N, C-alpha and C positions, 0 to 999 in steps of 0.2 A: 492534597489534591493538586494536580498540575494546573498551572495558570496558563490557559490557552492564549492569553494576550501576549505571552512572551514570543509568540510566533508572528512572522511578518507575512500576512496574506495579501499585502498590497502590491507586491511586485508582479504577480501573475494573474491579475483579474480575479482576485479572491481565492485562487487555487495555489497550492504548493505541491511539488512533486513528493511522492512517497515511494521509497525504494523498499521492496519486500525481499527479505533474505531468510533462508532456511535456518532456523535456530541451531540445529545440530550440525549440518554439513557446511554452513556458511555460504552456500551457493546463492547467487542472486537469482531470484525467481521472476520478478517483474517490476515494472515501474507503472504507477498510476498516479492520479491526482486526488487531492483532498481539499475540502473547504472546512470551515469551522465545524459545521454540522456533522460531516462524515467523520471527522476526527473525534468529535464528542461521542458519536455512536460507537466507534471503534474502542474508545477507552471504556465506555459504559458496558458494552456487550461482550468484549473480549474476542470478537472476530473482526476481520477487516471490512471496512466500509469505504467506498470511494465515490467520487463524483465523476460521472461520465461526461466528457466534453462533447462527444458526438450526439449523445441522446439527451443531454441536459437533464439528467436524473441521477439519483443515488443508486448504488448497487452494492449489495452485500456479496463479496466474493464467495462463490460456491453455493449460493442459495438455490440456483437452478440446477447446476451440474453435480452438486454434492461434494465438490472439491473445496471444502471450507479451509480457511486459514485461521488457526487459533493463536492469538497474540501471546507471546512469552515476554518480550521486552520491546520498549520503544525509546528512541533517541531523537533529538533534533540537532542540527548542525550549528556551527559557531555563529552563523548569520541569522539563524532562526527562520530560514526559508526552505528547509527540506527536512523531511521526516525519514527515519530509518526504522522499519518494523521487522523484528525478528519473530518468525512464526513457526508453528508446528503445522505443516501442511497435511491435509488429508486428501491426497491425490495431486495430479499435475496442476501447475499454475496457469499454463498456457491453454488457450481455447483449442489449439491444434492437438492437444493431448501430450505435448512434450512437458517434461518436468519444469523447465524454465522457458520463459519467452525469449531468452537470449541463446539461440542455437544457430544463428546464421553468421558464420565466420566471414570476416572481411579479409581477403587475401591482399598482401601488399608486395 
């Protein structure tokens, strides 16, 4: 079993960024935040759970929309302060209906 204490939740007010990536296509789908409890729920239940900074509550991605994310693999970075979650998505990740939240290109 993974030791959650390996992660550093102290840098971001007990939250760490979680990058969500499609397991098959490797497309980055979204970025959200997790605390220890949402990470525990994700590990135990096999679907993504996050902590909403704006609503100050937990949310299970897709619980309302049906666009669930089923966890295939998880990794943490070398500093222990960011999570990478590879998922099998059932529907779009973005609330706009786009597959990914990253569709606004910055022209330079």
